[in-house]
C-alpha positions as CSV (number, residue, x, y, z in Angstrom):
1,M,-20.7,-1.8,33.0
2,P,-22.5,0.6,30.5
3,K,-22.8,-0.5,26.9
4,T,-23.0,1.4,23.6
5,I,-24.9,0.0,20.7
6,V,-23.0,0.6,17.5
7,T,-25.2,0.6,14.4
8,I,-24.1,0.5,10.8
9,K,-26.3,3.0,9.1
10,E,-24.5,2.5,5.7
11,P,-21.7,0.0,5.3
12,G,-19.7,1.7,2.6
13,L,-17.9,-0.5,0.1
14,Y,-16.7,-3.2,2.5
15,T,-16.8,-2.8,6.3
16,S,-16.1,-5.7,8.7
17,I,-15.1,-6.4,12.2
18,Q,-11.5,-7.7,12.3
19,D,-8.9,-8.7,14.9
20,N,-5.6,-10.6,14.8
21,G,-7.3,-13.5,13.0
22,R,-7.4,-17.3,13.5
23,T,-4.4,-19.5,14.0
24,G,-4.3,-23.3,14.4
25,H,-7.1,-24.0,11.8
26,Q,-5.2,-23.7,8.6
27,H,-4.9,-27.5,8.2
28,Q,-8.7,-27.4,7.9
29,G,-8.5,-24.9,5.0
30,I,-9.6,-22.0,7.2
31,P,-7.6,-18.8,6.3
32,F,-5.8,-16.7,8.9
33,G,-8.0,-13.7,8.2
34,G,-7.7,-10.7,10.5
35,V,-6.8,-7.1,9.9
36,M,-4.9,-6.3,6.7
37,D,-2.8,-3.5,8.1
38,K,-1.6,-4.6,11.6
39,E,0.3,-1.5,12.3
40,S,-2.7,0.8,11.9
41,Y,-4.8,-1.7,13.9
42,H,-2.4,-1.7,16.8
43,I,-2.1,2.1,16.9
44,A,-5.9,2.5,16.9
45,N,-6.2,0.3,20.0
46,Q,-3.2,2.0,21.7
47,L,-4.9,5.4,21.3
48,V,-8.0,4.2,23.3
49,D,-5.9,2.1,25.7
50,N,-7.5,-1.2,24.6
51,P,-5.7,-4.6,24.8
52,I,-3.7,-4.9,21.6
53,D,-5.9,-7.8,20.3
54,T,-9.3,-5.9,20.7
55,P,-11.4,-6.0,17.5
56,V,-11.7,-2.9,15.3
57,L,-13.8,-1.9,12.3
58,E,-12.0,-2.2,9.0
59,M,-13.3,-0.2,6.0
60,T,-12.1,-0.5,2.4
61,L,-11.9,2.3,-0.1
62,K,-15.2,3.9,0.9
63,G,-16.2,4.2,4.5
64,A,-19.3,3.6,6.5
65,I,-21.9,5.8,8.4
66,I,-22.0,4.7,12.1
67,E,-24.2,5.7,15.0
68,F,-23.4,5.3,18.7
69,D,-26.3,5.2,21.1
70,K,-24.1,6.0,24.2
71,S,-21.0,8.0,24.8
72,C,-17.6,6.2,24.2
73,Q,-14.1,6.9,23.0
74,I,-12.8,6.0,19.6
75,A,-9.7,6.3,17.4
76,I,-9.3,6.4,13.6
77,T,-6.2,5.2,11.8
78,G,-5.0,4.1,8.4
79,A,-6.2,5.6,5.1
80,N,-7.7,9.1,5.1
81,M,-11.4,8.7,4.4
82,Q,-12.2,12.3,5.5
83,P,-14.0,11.4,8.8
84,S,-16.6,13.6,10.3
85,L,-18.6,13.5,13.5
86,N,-22.0,15.1,13.3
87,N,-20.9,16.6,9.9
88,E,-17.9,18.3,11.6
89,P,-14.4,17.1,10.4
90,V,-12.4,15.2,12.9
91,G,-8.8,14.1,13.0
92,S,-7.2,10.7,12.7
93,Y,-4.5,9.2,15.0
94,T,-6.0,10.8,18.1
95,T,-8.4,9.8,20.8
96,L,-12.0,11.1,20.1
97,N,-14.8,11.5,22.6
98,V,-18.2,10.4,21.1
99,Q,-21.5,11.3,22.7
100,A,-24.9,9.5,22.7
101,K,-26.5,9.6,19.2
102,D,-23.4,10.9,17.5
103,I,-23.0,10.0,13.8
104,L,-19.6,9.1,12.5
105,R,-19.3,9.4,8.7
106,F,-16.5,8.4,6.2
107,G,-16.1,9.2,2.6
108,Q,-13.7,8.0,-0.2
109,A,-10.1,7.1,0.7
110,K,-7.8,9.8,-0.6
111,Q,-4.5,8.0,0.1
112,G,-4.3,4.4,1.1
113,C,-7.1,1.8,1.0
114,R,-8.1,0.8,4.5
115,T,-9.3,2.7,7.6
116,Y,-9.6,1.4,11.1
117,V,-11.9,2.4,13.9
118,A,-11.1,1.3,17.5
119,I,-13.8,1.7,20.2
120,R,-12.6,1.7,23.9
121,G,-14.1,-1.2,25.7
122,E,-15.0,-4.9,25.5
123,W,-16.6,-5.8,22.2
124,K,-19.7,-8.1,22.1
125,A,-20.0,-9.4,18.6
126,K,-20.2,-12.7,16.7
127,K,-17.1,-14.8,17.3
128,W,-15.9,-18.0,15.5
129,L,-13.0,-20.2,16.3
130,G,-11.6,-17.7,18.8
131,S,-11.8,-14.7,16.5
132,F,-14.2,-11.9,15.7
133,S,-12.7,-11.5,12.2
134,A,-15.1,-11.7,9.2
135,I,-13.8,-13.8,6.3
136,S,-14.7,-12.4,2.9
137,Q,-15.4,-15.7,1.2
138,M,-17.7,-16.9,4.0
139,K,-21.4,-16.5,3.4
140,D,-22.9,-18.1,6.5
141,H,-24.2,-14.9,8.1
142,K,-25.9,-16.9,10.8
143,N,-22.9,-18.6,12.4
144,I,-19.8,-17.1,11.0
145,P,-18.7,-13.4,11.1
146,C,-19.3,-11.7,7.7
147,A,-19.1,-8.2,6.2
148,L,-21.4,-5.8,7.9
149,Q,-24.6,-4.7,6.2
150,A,-26.9,-1.7,6.7
151,A,-28.8,-1.8,10.0
152,D,-26.3,-4.4,11.5
153,S,-25.3,-3.6,15.1
154,F,-23.2,-4.8,17.9
155,S,-22.4,-3.7,21.4
156,V,-19.3,-2.6,23.3
157,E,-19.1,-2.6,27.1
158,V,-17.6,0.8,27.5
159,F,-14.6,1.4,29.8
160,P,-14.3,4.7,31.7
161,F,-12.8,7.4,29.6
162,T,-9.0,7.5,29.4
163,E,-6.8,10.5,28.7
164,Q,-6.8,11.7,25.1
165,R,-3.8,10.8,23.2
166,T,-2.3,11.8,19.8
167,Y,0.1,9.5,17.9
168,P,3.3,11.3,16.9
169,I,2.9,12.7,13.4
170,Q,6.5,11.8,12.5
171,K,5.7,8.1,13.2
172,I,2.6,7.9,11.0
173,S,3.1,5.8,7.8
174,L,2.6,7.7,4.6
175,F,0.5,6.2,1.9
176,S,0.9,7.1,-1.7
177,N,0.1,5.9,-5.2
178,C,3.4,4.2,-5.7
179,Y,5.0,1.6,-3.4
180,V,8.3,-0.2,-3.1
181,I,7.6,-3.5,-1.3
182,R,10.5,-5.5,0.2
183,V,10.5,-9.3,-0.4
184,I,12.6,-12.3,0.3
185,S,13.0,-15.3,-2.0
186,G,10.2,-17.9,-2.0
187,P,10.4,-21.7,-2.0
188,E,10.5,-21.9,-5.9
189,F,12.6,-18.8,-6.4
190,H,15.6,-20.9,-7.6
191,L,13.5,-22.5,-10.4
192,F,12.8,-19.2,-12.2
193,H,15.1,-18.3,-15.1
194,S,17.4,-15.3,-14.5
195,D,15.7,-13.3,-17.3
196,T,12.4,-13.8,-15.6
197,L,13.8,-12.6,-12.2
198,L,15.3,-9.5,-13.9
199,N,12.0,-8.8,-15.5
200,F,10.2,-9.1,-12.2
201,F,12.5,-6.8,-10.2
202,D,13.1,-4.3,-13.0
203,R,9.6,-3.2,-13.7
204,T,6.7,-1.4,-12.2
205,F,3.4,-3.2,-11.8
206,T,-0.1,-1.8,-11.5
207,V,-2.7,-3.1,-8.9
208,S,-5.6,-4.6,-10.8
209,T,-9.3,-4.0,-10.0
210,D,-9.4,-7.7,-9.4
211,S,-8.0,-7.3,-5.9
212,N,-9.5,-7.9,-2.5
213,R,-8.8,-9.3,0.9
214,M,-7.8,-12.6,-0.6
215,G,-5.1,-11.2,-2.9
216,Y,-3.9,-8.5,-5.2
217,R,-3.6,-9.3,-8.9
218,L,-1.1,-7.2,-10.8
219,E,-2.1,-6.1,-14.3
220,E,1.3,-6.6,-16.1
221,K,2.6,-10.1,-16.9
222,L,6.2,-11.3,-17.0
223,E,7.6,-11.2,-20.5
224,A,8.2,-14.5,-22.3
225,Y,7.3,-16.4,-19.2
226,S,7.3,-20.1,-19.2
227,N,5.9,-21.9,-16.1
228,A,8.9,-22.6,-13.8
229,V,7.6,-25.8,-12.5
230,E,4.4,-27.9,-12.3
231,K,3.9,-28.5,-8.6
232,I,1.3,-30.0,-6.4
233,S,-0.5,-27.7,-4.0
234,S,1.7,-26.5,-1.2
235,G,1.2,-24.3,1.8
236,I,0.9,-20.5,1.3
237,I,0.6,-17.6,3.7
238,P,-0.3,-13.9,3.5
239,G,2.5,-12.1,1.7
240,T,3.3,-15.0,-0.7
241,V,3.7,-13.8,-4.3
242,Q,2.6,-16.5,-6.8
243,I,3.1,-16.4,-10.5
244,T,0.2,-17.8,-12.6
245,H,0.7,-19.9,-15.7
246,D,0.5,-16.9,-17.9
247,G,3.0,-14.9,-15.9
248,Q,0.7,-12.7,-13.8
249,P,1.9,-12.0,-10.2
250,I,-0.6,-12.3,-7.3
251,I,0.2,-11.0,-3.8
252,L,-1.7,-13.2,-1.4
253,M,-3.4,-11.4,1.5
254,A,-5.1,-12.1,4.8
255,D,-8.1,-14.1,3.5
256,T,-6.1,-16.2,1.1
257,Q,-6.6,-19.9,0.8
258,T,-4.1,-22.1,2.8
259,T,-2.7,-24.1,-0.2
260,G,-2.0,-23.2,-3.8
261,G,-0.4,-24.7,-6.9
262,Y,1.3,-21.7,-8.5
263,P,5.0,-21.3,-8.0
264,R,5.9,-19.1,-5.0
265,L,8.4,-16.6,-6.3
266,V,8.9,-14.3,-3.2
267,N,7.3,-13.4,0.1
268,V,6.6,-9.9,1.3
269,I,8.5,-9.2,4.5
270,H,6.3,-8.9,7.6
271,E,7.1,-5.2,8.1
272,D,5.8,-4.3,4.6
273,I,2.5,-6.3,4.5
274,G,0.7,-3.4,6.0
275,F,1.9,-1.2,3.1
276,A,0.7,-3.8,0.6
277,A,-2.7,-3.8,2.4
278,Q,-3.0,-0.1,1.8
279,M,-2.6,-0.4,-2.0
280,K,-5.7,0.2,-4.1
281,P,-6.5,-0.5,-7.8
282,G,-4.5,1.7,-10.0
283,D,-1.6,2.1,-7.6
284,E,1.9,1.2,-8.7
285,V,4.3,-1.2,-7.0
286,R,7.8,-2.4,-7.4
287,F,9.6,-5.2,-5.5
288,M,13.0,-5.0,-3.8
289,L,14.8,-8.3,-2.9
290,V,16.3,-8.1,0.6
291,N,18.4,-10.5,2.7
292,P,16.2,-12.3,5.3
293,E,18.8,-11.4,8.0
């Protein structure tokens, strides 16, 4: 089966290989990891007719420059980073045919934060504990998948070309600068004072520059907040919203640690984690409490 070598000419701000992440290792303190926006990830693989769990490239805020040494098919989804192929603009959410020595370039994200590139075929890259996913806090470049650097490369065993597809425009998620994220009550929700709860749900928060794949810190703090409870470290998952001792909310994301000691006020519902993943510093967010059923 022919292979294409994919070379990262420039990595952008943060480019990594991601898939569905790792399960079954959280008791060892290893985060789930994996793609931040699963909907965009799955659509990208559907467009090139890959198995749904095939890895993709995930880029954050500013995209990479990528060279392919052989022909292949790709699809781009997620945030609009103004992609171009050999300096000619190309579309997202559609199957693209790439030829040998083609150069794919991305710029700054206009709306949203993360862009995904699927490549049709079987990926041959570094794997650890059953997953190709890089973990942002891991620095063992020799044995554990990490963020891609300039001149890094990997190969993909290319499948025969499939028919070109375009995802229906009416089904594409719209990214903006202001989000409403639905949440359900967390384990310590009942320990928060009613005034604190009203303050949390009645205000608009701003995503801080201190935000990454581990979590989003929000700039505003809850008014007159007193710590709801001193608790020992308990299990946390992506989507948990913790409140720090000084009243600052943190939305935990894919690379978050597996335990934490801050009170867990709410959890982002599964369907909205992808929207949270597309928030960037300066974006605004409000929370809406919904019934788990």
